[in-house]
C-alpha positions as a Markdown table, in Angstrom:
| # | Residue | x | y | z |
|---|---|---|---|---|
| 1 | Unk | -19.6 | 23.5 | 9.3 |
| 2 | Unk | -20.0 | 23.0 | 5.5 |
| 3 | Unk | -19.9 | 26.7 | 4.7 |
| 4 | Unk | -16.9 | 27.2 | 7.0 |
| 5 | Unk | -15.0 | 24.5 | 5.1 |
| 6 | Unk | -15.8 | 25.9 | 1.7 |
| 7 | Unk | -14.9 | 29.5 | 2.7 |
| 8 | Unk | -11.6 | 28.4 | 4.2 |
| 9 | Unk | -10.3 | 26.1 | 1.4 |
| 10 | Unk | -12.1 | 27.4 | -1.7 |
| 11 | Unk | -9.9 | 27.2 | -4.8 |
| 12 | Unk | -7.1 | 25.4 | -2.9 |
| 13 | Unk | -9.2 | 22.3 | -2.7 |
| 14 | Unk | -10.3 | 22.8 | -6.3 |
| 15 | Unk | -6.7 | 22.9 | -7.4 |
| 16 | Unk | -6.0 | 19.5 | -5.9 |
| 17 | Unk | -7.5 | 18.2 | -2.6 |
| 18 | Unk | -7.1 | 14.7 | -3.9 |
| 19 | Unk | -3.6 | 15.3 | -5.2 |
| 20 | Unk | -2.6 | 15.7 | -1.6 |
| 21 | Unk | -3.2 | 12.0 | -1.0 |
| 22 | Unk | -0.5 | 10.9 | -3.5 |
| 23 | Unk | 1.9 | 11.3 | -0.6 |
| 24 | Unk | -0.2 | 9.6 | 2.0 |
| 25 | Unk | 0.9 | 6.1 | 3.0 |
| 26 | Unk | -1.5 | 3.2 | 2.3 |
| 27 | Unk | -1.2 | 2.0 | 5.9 |
| 28 | Unk | -1.0 | 4.1 | 9.1 |
| 29 | Unk | 2.3 | 5.0 | 10.7 |
| 30 | Unk | 2.7 | 5.8 | 14.3 |
| 31 | Unk | 3.7 | 9.5 | 14.4 |
| 32 | Unk | 7.2 | 10.3 | 15.6 |
| 33 | Unk | 8.3 | 13.5 | 17.2 |
| 34 | Unk | 6.9 | 16.4 | 15.1 |
| 35 | Unk | 9.8 | 18.5 | 13.9 |
| 36 | Unk | 8.8 | 20.7 | 10.9 |
| 37 | Unk | 6.4 | 21.8 | 8.2 |
| 38 | Unk | 7.5 | 22.8 | 4.8 |
| 39 | Unk | 5.7 | 25.4 | 2.7 |
| 40 | Unk | 5.1 | 23.5 | -0.6 |
| 41 | Unk | 2.7 | 25.9 | -2.4 |
| 42 | Unk | 1.1 | 29.4 | -2.0 |
| 43 | Unk | -2.3 | 29.9 | -3.6 |
| 44 | Unk | -4.2 | 33.1 | -4.3 |
| 45 | Unk | -1.5 | 35.5 | -3.4 |
| 46 | Unk | 1.4 | 35.5 | -0.9 |
| 47 | Unk | -0.4 | 36.1 | 2.4 |
| 48 | Unk | 1.2 | 33.2 | 4.1 |
| 49 | Unk | 3.5 | 33.9 | 7.1 |
| 50 | Unk | 5.9 | 32.1 | 9.4 |
| 51 | Unk | 6.1 | 33.9 | 12.8 |
| 52 | Unk | 4.7 | 37.0 | 11.1 |
| 53 | Unk | 7.2 | 37.1 | 8.2 |
| 54 | Unk | 6.2 | 36.4 | 4.6 |
| 55 | Unk | 6.8 | 32.8 | 3.8 |
| 56 | Unk | 8.4 | 31.4 | 0.6 |
| 57 | Unk | 7.9 | 28.1 | -1.1 |
| 58 | Unk | 10.2 | 25.4 | 0.4 |
| 59 | Unk | 10.7 | 27.5 | 3.6 |
| 60 | Unk | 10.5 | 25.4 | 6.7 |
| 61 | Unk | 8.6 | 26.2 | 9.9 |
| 62 | Unk | 9.9 | 24.3 | 13.0 |
| 63 | Unk | 8.5 | 23.3 | 16.4 |
| 64 | Unk | 7.4 | 26.4 | 18.3 |
| 65 | Unk | 6.7 | 28.5 | 15.2 |
| 66 | Unk | 3.4 | 29.7 | 13.9 |
| 67 | Unk | 2.1 | 29.4 | 10.3 |
| 68 | Unk | -0.6 | 31.9 | 9.4 |
| 69 | Unk | -2.6 | 32.7 | 6.3 |
| 70 | Unk | -4.5 | 35.8 | 5.3 |
| 71 | Unk | -6.5 | 35.8 | 2.1 |
| 72 | Unk | -4.2 | 33.1 | 0.6 |
| 73 | Unk | -4.0 | 29.4 | 1.3 |
| 74 | Unk | -1.0 | 27.1 | 1.7 |
| 75 | Unk | 0.0 | 23.5 | 1.0 |
| 76 | Unk | 2.2 | 22.1 | 3.7 |
| 77 | Unk | 4.3 | 19.0 | 4.1 |
| 78 | Unk | 4.5 | 17.8 | 7.7 |
| 79 | Unk | 7.9 | 16.1 | 8.4 |
| 80 | Unk | 7.8 | 14.5 | 4.9 |
| 81 | Unk | 5.1 | 12.2 | 6.0 |
| 82 | Unk | 1.7 | 13.9 | 5.7 |
| 83 | Unk | 0.4 | 16.7 | 3.5 |
| 84 | Unk | -1.8 | 19.5 | 4.7 |
| 85 | Unk | -3.9 | 22.3 | 3.2 |
| 86 | Unk | -4.1 | 25.4 | 5.4 |
| 87 | Unk | -7.2 | 27.4 | 4.5 |
| 88 | Unk | -7.8 | 31.1 | 4.4 |
| 89 | Unk | -7.5 | 33.1 | 7.6 |
| 90 | Unk | -6.1 | 30.1 | 9.5 |
| 91 | Unk | -3.4 | 29.8 | 12.1 |
| 92 | Unk | -1.5 | 26.7 | 13.3 |
| 93 | Unk | 1.4 | 26.5 | 15.8 |
| 94 | Unk | 3.8 | 23.6 | 15.5 |
| 95 | Unk | 4.6 | 21.6 | 18.6 |
| 96 | Unk | 6.8 | 18.7 | 19.6 |
| 97 | Unk | 4.3 | 16.0 | 18.8 |
| 98 | Unk | 1.4 | 17.8 | 17.1 |
| 99 | Unk | 0.2 | 21.0 | 15.7 |
| 100 | Unk | -2.4 | 23.3 | 17.3 |
| 101 | Unk | -5.1 | 25.0 | 15.2 |
| 102 | Unk | -6.1 | 28.3 | 16.8 |
| 103 | Unk | -8.2 | 29.6 | 13.9 |
| 104 | Unk | -9.6 | 28.6 | 10.6 |
| 105 | Unk | -9.3 | 25.1 | 8.9 |
| 106 | Unk | -6.7 | 22.6 | 7.8 |
| 107 | Unk | -7.0 | 19.5 | 5.7 |
| 108 | Unk | -4.5 | 16.7 | 6.4 |
| 109 | Unk | -3.8 | 13.4 | 4.6 |
| 110 | Unk | -1.4 | 11.1 | 6.4 |
| 111 | Unk | -0.1 | 10.3 | 9.9 |
| 112 | Unk | -0.1 | 13.8 | 11.4 |
| 113 | Unk | -1.5 | 14.5 | 14.8 |
| 114 | Unk | -3.2 | 17.6 | 16.1 |
| 115 | Unk | -3.7 | 18.7 | 19.7 |
| 116 | Unk | -7.0 | 20.0 | 21.1 |
| 117 | Unk | -6.4 | 21.4 | 24.5 |
| 118 | Unk | -5.1 | 18.6 | 26.6 |
| 119 | Unk | -6.3 | 16.0 | 24.1 |
| 120 | Unk | -4.6 | 14.4 | 21.1 |
| 121 | Unk | -6.3 | 14.0 | 17.7 |
| 122 | Unk | -4.8 | 10.9 | 16.1 |
| 123 | Unk | -5.5 | 9.2 | 12.8 |
| 124 | Unk | -5.3 | 5.7 | 11.2 |
| 125 | Unk | -4.9 | 5.8 | 7.4 |
| 126 | Unk | -6.9 | 8.9 | 7.3 |
| 127 | Unk | -7.8 | 12.0 | 5.3 |
| 128 | Unk | -9.4 | 14.5 | 7.7 |
| 129 | Unk | -10.4 | 18.2 | 8.0 |
| 130 | Unk | -10.1 | 20.1 | 11.3 |
| 131 | Unk | -11.8 | 23.5 | 11.7 |
| 132 | Unk | -12.1 | 25.9 | 14.6 |
| 133 | Unk | -14.9 | 28.4 | 14.9 |
| 134 | Unk | -14.7 | 31.9 | 16.5 |
| 135 | Unk | -16.2 | 30.4 | 19.7 |
| 136 | Unk | -13.3 | 28.0 | 19.9 |
| 137 | Unk | -15.2 | 24.8 | 19.2 |
| 138 | Unk | -13.4 | 22.3 | 16.9 |
| 139 | Unk | -15.1 | 20.2 | 14.2 |
| 140 | Unk | -13.2 | 17.1 | 13.3 |
| 141 | Unk | -14.4 | 15.6 | 9.9 |
| 142 | Unk | -13.1 | 12.3 | 8.6 |
| 143 | Unk | -13.4 | 11.8 | 4.9 |
| 144 | Unk | -11.9 | 8.4 | 4.8 |
| 145 | Unk | -10.2 | 6.1 | 7.4 |
| 146 | Unk | -10.6 | 6.6 | 11.1 |
| 147 | Unk | -9.5 | 9.0 | 13.7 |
| 148 | Unk | -9.7 | 9.5 | 17.5 |
| 149 | Unk | -9.5 | 12.2 | 20.2 |
| 150 | Unk | -8.2 | 11.1 | 23.5 |
| 151 | Unk | -5.9 | 11.9 | 26.5 |
| 152 | Unk | -2.2 | 12.6 | 25.8 |
| 153 | Unk | -1.2 | 9.6 | 27.8 |
| 154 | Unk | -4.3 | 7.6 | 26.9 |
| 155 | Unk | -5.0 | 4.2 | 25.4 |
| 156 | Unk | -4.4 | 5.0 | 21.7 |
| 157 | Unk | -1.1 | 6.9 | 22.5 |
| 158 | Unk | 0.2 | 3.7 | 24.1 |
| 159 | Unk | -0.7 | 1.5 | 21.1 |
| 160 | Unk | 1.1 | 0.7 | 18.0 |
| 161 | Unk | -1.0 | 1.5 | 14.9 |
| 162 | Unk | -0.7 | -1.7 | 13.1 |
| 163 | Unk | -4.1 | -2.0 | 11.3 |
| 164 | Unk | -5.3 | -0.1 | 8.3 |
| 165 | Unk | -8.0 | 2.5 | 8.7 |
| 166 | Unk | -11.5 | 1.3 | 8.4 |
| 167 | Unk | -15.0 | 2.3 | 9.4 |
| 168 | Unk | -15.0 | -0.4 | 12.1 |
| 169 | Unk | -13.5 | 0.4 | 15.5 |
| 170 | Unk | -11.5 | -2.6 | 16.5 |
| 171 | Unk | -11.4 | -3.1 | 20.3 |
| 172 | Unk | -11.0 | 0.5 | 21.2 |
| 173 | Unk | -10.3 | 2.2 | 24.5 |
| 174 | Unk | -11.8 | 0.1 | 27.3 |
| 175 | Unk | -11.8 | 3.2 | 29.6 |
| 176 | Unk | -14.2 | 5.0 | 27.3 |
| 177 | Unk | -12.0 | 8.1 | 27.5 |
| 178 | Unk | -11.4 | 8.1 | 23.7 |
| 179 | Unk | -13.8 | 9.4 | 21.1 |
| 180 | Unk | -13.5 | 7.5 | 17.8 |
| 181 | Unk | -14.6 | 9.2 | 14.5 |
| 182 | Unk | -15.1 | 7.0 | 11.4 |
| 183 | Unk | -15.4 | 8.0 | 7.7 |
| 184 | Unk | -18.2 | 10.3 | 6.8 |
| 185 | Unk | -18.5 | 11.5 | 10.4 |
| 186 | Unk | -18.1 | 14.8 | 12.1 |
| 187 | Unk | -17.4 | 15.3 | 15.8 |
| 188 | Unk | -17.4 | 18.5 | 17.8 |
| 189 | Unk | -15.1 | 19.3 | 20.7 |
| 190 | Unk | -14.6 | 22.1 | 23.2 |
| 191 | Unk | -11.4 | 24.2 | 23.2 |
| 192 | Unk | -10.1 | 21.8 | 25.9 |
| 193 | Unk | -10.8 | 18.8 | 23.6 |
| 194 | Unk | -13.9 | 17.6 | 25.5 |
| 195 | Unk | -16.5 | 15.8 | 23.5 |
| 196 | Unk | -19.6 | 17.8 | 22.6 |
| 197 | Unk | -21.4 | 15.9 | 19.8 |
| 198 | Unk | -21.0 | 13.5 | 16.9 |
| 199 | Unk | -22.9 | 12.5 | 13.8 |
| 200 | Unk | -22.8 | 11.5 | 10.2 |
| 201 | Unk | -22.1 | 14.1 | 7.6 |
| 202 | Unk | -25.1 | 14.6 | 5.3 |
| 203 | Unk | -24.7 | 13.5 | 1.7 |
| 204 | Unk | -24.8 | 17.2 | 0.6 |
| 205 | Unk | -22.1 | 18.1 | 3.1 |
| 206 | Unk | -19.8 | 15.4 | 1.9 |
| 207 | Unk | -20.6 | 16.2 | -1.7 |
| 208 | Unk | -19.8 | 19.9 | -1.1 |
| 209 | Unk | -16.2 | 18.9 | -0.3 |
| 210 | Unk | -15.9 | 16.6 | -3.3 |
| 211 | Unk | -17.5 | 19.1 | -5.7 |
| 212 | Unk | -14.5 | 21.4 | -5.1 |
| 213 | Unk | -12.1 | 19.0 | -6.8 |
| 214 | Unk | -11.2 | 19.5 | -10.4 |
| 215 | Unk | -12.6 | 17.0 | -12.9 |
| 216 | Unk | -10.3 | 15.0 | -15.2 |
| 217 | Unk | -7.7 | 14.2 | -12.6 |
| 218 | Unk | -5.8 | 11.0 | -13.6 |
| 219 | Unk | -3.4 | 10.5 | -10.6 |
| 220 | Unk | -5.5 | 10.9 | -7.5 |
| 221 | Unk | -3.7 | 8.5 | -5.1 |
| 222 | Unk | -6.2 | 7.8 | -2.3 |
| 223 | Unk | -9.1 | 9.3 | -4.2 |
| 224 | Unk | -10.3 | 5.7 | -4.7 |
| 225 | Unk | -10.6 | 5.3 | -0.9 |
| 226 | Unk | -12.5 | 8.6 | -0.7 |
| 227 | Unk | -14.9 | 7.6 | -3.4 |
| 228 | Unk | -15.3 | 4.2 | -1.8 |
| 229 | Unk | -16.0 | 5.8 | 1.6 |
| 230 | Unk | -18.6 | 8.1 | 0.0 |
| 231 | Unk | -20.2 | 5.2 | -1.9 |
| 232 | Unk | -20.4 | 3.0 | 1.2 |
| 233 | Unk | -21.7 | 5.8 | 3.4 |
| 234 | Unk | -24.4 | 7.1 | 1.1 |
| 235 | Unk | -25.1 | 4.7 | -1.7 |
| 236 | Unk | -25.5 | 1.4 | 0.1 |
| 237 | Unk | -29.1 | 0.5 | 1.0 |
């Protein structure tokens, strides 16, 4: 998982993973209908495509369209609410309420859902990374905040997200059909969104992501939350 993330994002993360969180709201917002994703930046060339055609900065992909990268990477703005970094050799398809990752990796900061098969990946005040391997398995990594994967018509989809993201799971789905993933954790799911395994990221795995950031950044937005999450996960004893 760690090598997969580094290979996919590389210099894109180095250019500003934590800059992405400047646009993330401090508290979660329940996601509305998903309408579009805007190409905000092309990195390492111009191998970024919308429905197979070369994409330009500020070009908009809409529901039903596919965004794909080759050797390049792309920064996206989802509906003006959440920012995403699409890694190398990655493919997402935009839907009415979520995006679907069919290949590669994407980092998202803000209230943007993804769909894994028939399940919904939702977030609460969260910066997360979603990757998909050649075998179709998904890895869902939460850097800070909290996320979940559950049925499209499940418990969380019927709730209003009114509390800020935290490591603690408040109440939760009484049916047990929802998997909650907290900061510093990674959970694996099948192509249909069924739970496979879950565990805490190792210190080195988390550091491998953070080490890709440039030093000397002054306006990092939620970098404080990411640093706090790291400190509380690995330095408290």
